[in-house]
N, C-alpha and C positions, 0 to 999 in steps of 0.2 A: 561334887566331883567336877573338875575342870580339865578339859582336854584341848588346851590351846594349840598344841602342835598337830592336832588331828585335822586332816583335810576334810572339809565339809562337802558332802555330795548331795546333789538334788536329783530326784527322779519324779516323773509325772506318771499318770495313770491312763491306760487306754480303756475307753468305755465300750467294751465288747458286748454289752447287752443293750446298748442304746444310749442316747444322750438328749439333753434339752435344758430348758430354763427352769423346769419344775420337776420335783421328785414325788413319788407316790401316785403317779398317773402315767398314761401311755407315753413312750418316748416320742419327742418331736423329730428326732433324727435316728434312723436305723443304722446299725453297725455295719455299713457296707465297706467293702475293701477300700473304695475311694475315700470315704470319710475317715476311716482308721488310719490310713496312710497320711491323710492331711493333718490329723492330730499329731501323729508321730513326727512328721516333718516340722510342724510348728514347734513341738517340744525341742527338737534338735536345734532349730534356729534360735529359740528363746534361751538356750543355755543349759538345758537339762542334760544330764549325762546318760540317763536311761529312762525307759518306760517300764512300768509294771503291767504285765499282761495277766489278768486274773483267770481263775478257773471256777467251775461249779455253777449251779443255778442255771440261768439262761445265757451265760457267757458263751461266745464262740470258742472253739477249741484253742487253747493257748499256744500249742505247738504250731498249728497252722497259721495263726495270726502272727506269731513271732517270726516265722519263716518269711511271710509276706512283707512284714515291716522291714526286716533286714535288707530285703532286696530294693527298698526304696529310700534308704538312709545310708549315710556314710560313716558317721561317728557315733550315733546313738546306740547304746547297749540295750538289749532286750532281757528283762527279768521275767522269765517264763515260769508261771505257777504250775506246780506238778503235784498230783495226788499220789502219795506213796502207796504201793500195793495194787493199783489199777493197771499200771504198766510195770513189767518186770524191771528191776533196777539196772541190770546189765543193758537191757534194751534202752532204757531211759538215758543211761550214760552214753550209749552209742548215738542216740538222737541229739543229745546236748553237744557231744564232741563234733558231730557232723555240722550242727548249726554254728558252732564256734569256728570250725574250719572255713565254712562257706562265707561267714561274715567277717573274717579276719580278726577273730578274737573278741567278739562282742556279745557272747552268750553268758547269761547268769541264770541260776535256778532258785526259785522260791518254793521250798517244800511246805505244802499246805495239808495239814492233817484233817481239816474240816471242822466247822463249828455248827453246822445244821444237820441234825440227825436225819431229817426228812430228805435232804439232798444226798446224804451218804447212802441212805436206803435206796433211793432212785438209781444210784450208780452201782448198786449191788455190792457195796462194801460189807464184807462179813463182820467188820469191827465197828459198824455204825453206832452201836450202843456201848462201846468199850473205849472210853476216852483215853485212859492210861495206856491201854494196849496199842492204840493208834500211834502214840508217841514212841512206845517201845519199838514198834514196827518201823517208824520213821528213822530211828537211830540205826537200825540194821540197813535200811534203805540207803541212807547217806554213806554208811561204811562201805557197802558194796559198790556204790557209784564211784567213790573215791578209789577203791581198789581197781575198778575197771579203767579209770582215767590214768592212774599212776602206775599200774601193774600190767598194762597191756603187753601181750606177747608179740605185738607187731602186726604185720599184715596177715590177713586171713588168706586162705587158698583162693587164687584167681589165676586167670591166664596170663596176668601181668606180674605175678609174684611167686612163680613156682619155685625158683631156686631159693628165694628168701624164706618162703614158708617151710620147705623141707629142711633147710639149714637150721631153722628154729626147732623143728620137731626132733632133729637128730641131736643137737647140742644143748637145747634148752635155753632159757633166759633167766639170769639170776634175779631180775627184777619182776618177772612175770608172776601174776597172781594165779595159782592153778586150782584153788578150791576155797570154798567157804561153806561152813555148816552153821546156820543160825536157826532160831526158832521159826522165823517167817520166810527166810530165803536161803537157798542153797545154789551153788554152781560147782561143776566139776570139769576139770580140764582148763588149759590156758585160755584167757580171755583175749579175743582179737577185736579191738575197737579202733576207730579212727583216733589219731592223736590230736588232742585239743591244742589250740594255739596258746591259750593261757596256761601257765605253769605255776603250781603243780596241777591245777585244774580250774575250771570255771567256778566262780564264787558261789557259795551256798548260803541262802537266807532261810531263816526259820523264825516263826513267831509263836507266841503263847505265853500265858501268865501263870500257868500251873507249875508246881514243883518239878514234875517230870518233863515239861516243856523246857524248863531252864536247864535241866540235866542234859537233855538232847542238844540244846544249843551250845552249852559249855563244852561238850565233847566233839561236836561236828560242824557247827555253823561258823561261817565267816562274818555274818551280820545277824544280830539278834533283834527282831522286830517287835515293837509294841504299838498298839493302837493308841490314838491320841487321848490323853488325859491331862488334868491340871499338872503344872510343873512339879508340885510336891509329890503327887502320886508317881510320876515318872522317876523322880529322884529316888523314891523308895524302892521302885522296881529295880533300878540300877544297882542300888546297895544290895538288895537281895540276890541279884544275879552275880554280883562280884563275890558274895559269900559262897554261892554254889560253885562258881569257877574255882575258887581256892580249895573247896572241899574235893572237887574232881581232881585237881592237881595232887592233893594229899593222898587220895585213895587209889588213883589210877596212874598217876604220873603224866597225864595229859595236860599240857600247858598251852591252852589256847586263849587268845585275847580278842574275842569278837568285837566288832564295831557295834554300836548301839543305834538302832534305827527307829524312826517315828513315822507312823502312817496317819495322815490327817487331811482335812479339807481346808481350803483357803478361799477367802472372798475379800477382794480389795476394791474400795471405791474412794472417790476424792474426799469425802467427808465421812466421819463415823456414823452420822445419822443416815446417810445414803446406804452405808454398808449394812447397818442393822435392818433397814427396810428391805434391802435385797435378800438378806438372810431369811426373813419371815416369808418373803415372796416365794422362796424355793418350795415351801411346803403348803402354800396357800391353796393349791388345787387338789390336795389329798382329801378324800372324803372321810367322814367319821368312821364308816365301815372299814376303809383301808387302814386307818390309824389303829383301830381296834384289832384287826386281823394281824397286822404287822407286829404289834406288841405281844400278842398271844404267841405268835411264831417265835419271836426272839426269846421269850421266856422259857421255851422248851430246850434251849441249848444246854450242852454239857461242857462248853468251852469257858474257861475262866476269863478270857479276855472279853467275850461277849457279855458275860455276867457282870463284869465291871462296867461296861458301857450301859447296861440296863440300870445298874446302881446309880451311875452319874445322872442319868435321865430322871430317875425317880426322886433323887435327892434335890434336884434343881428345878423341879416342876413348879414349885411355888414362887420361884425367882425367874420366871420366863425362860427357864433352861440355861440361864447364865451360870457357868461353873468357874469363872475366874475372869480377870480383865481381858476382854476381847476373845473369850472362849465361850462357845455355845454348843449345847448338846441337843438342840432341837431337831437336827437332822436324824438323830437316832430314833425319832418317832416313826420314821418310815424306812430308814436305811440301816441294815445290819453292818457289822464290821467297823472299820475305823471311821466313825461318823463325826467325830468332834470337828467343829468348824472354827477356824481362826478368822475373826471378823474385824475389819477396821480399815484405816488408811494404810498406805504403804509403809509409813513410819511405824505405825502401831503393830502391824503384822511383822515387820522386821524386828521390833523389840521383843515380841513374843518368841520368835525363832531364835534370836540371840540368847535368850534366857534358857531355852532348851539346849542349845549348843554348850552353854556354860556348865550345865549339869551333866554333860556327857554325850548328848546326841550328836552323832557325826554323819548320819544319813537320814535325809528327809524324803519320804515318798508322799507326794501331794496330789490333790485333784480339786477341781472346781467345776461348777455347772454354768454354761456348757464348757466342755473340756477344751475345745478349740480356742475360744476367745480368752478363757481364763489362763491358759498356758502362756499366751502372748502377753496378757496383762501382768502376770506374775514376773515373767522374764524381763519386761520393760521397766516395771516399777519397783520390784522388791529385790530381785537377784543382784543388781548392781549395788544397791544400797546395803544389802546384807554383806556382800563381799568387802565393800569398803570398811564397814564398821567392824567386821570380824578380823580383817587384817590389821586394823589398828590395835586390837586386843592381843595379838600374838607377840 
């Protein structure tokens, strides 16, 4: 699949659980407000359009960080990760619309169902052991959020909106959403939320490689996210997602065409030899006990995308975790999630990204250690080269 007319978007990652030159060991840099703002401002200066603010584990709260980052940037969008079910969807919609208003239309929402059962249990999620139910709940969650954004009855009662409020109550609003009855969520009475700047609503992102994850994305997501895998694996996922999208259209009439996004790590050096040495250095301080415990933890997942990362690591172990030209799964020894590392010179990394764009990826969410320096490195060396080469192909 080739989407030459699609605008390619680049996002960076905020390290809200710490940062440093090594993984699998204590962070060298704590996630202070000053440091996270510094990374966000560097991402903005380096040409990234947005930053992903993660949730779960030891991460600082994504809403709080997103609000703080917005007040220290002017163009950068914040992709705030949200766990459906832990905050009521109407309230989450209000929070997102408020963030969108106060930032001038820079809020985005990443709906995260969770891949770590242990993490979900610690959060008190009643569906911690019910993978498919979590995605079913996420579908309702996104549906209610969109109803709240697009079907708001206007201003709620306040000392500044008495006549407007009572006029709505008397005459009603044709567009107002006044009720919802679902398996997981319900509301009754008109919804009063702030009006988001972005119309019809802030963009929704959703990831996952299971059939029900694709169903959810096909029905509700604006961007479908995949964790980094070899090009042929990603091409296969896109084909499968297109089949799901067509089936959703046939059975429900919902005709959505989500963008395809890739979450990956990057490491750029002047020579390929230096890049590979730096890649191995990232995990050089992880103890054998840490490696063993991490892999035991990752194996307990019920998430299809994490299982695929585990499979890549196991298949490539005999080949020094090389899974393709300039692609490395070694980080997944100690890092869960999108751990695939794109390794090489600026030209090699650009070539890898161009190939992903050629098969249909139009949104990249990238990161590198340490995140401050690597954001600048990527922005100076790869982004201009990628833009030049991609524009020549259009």
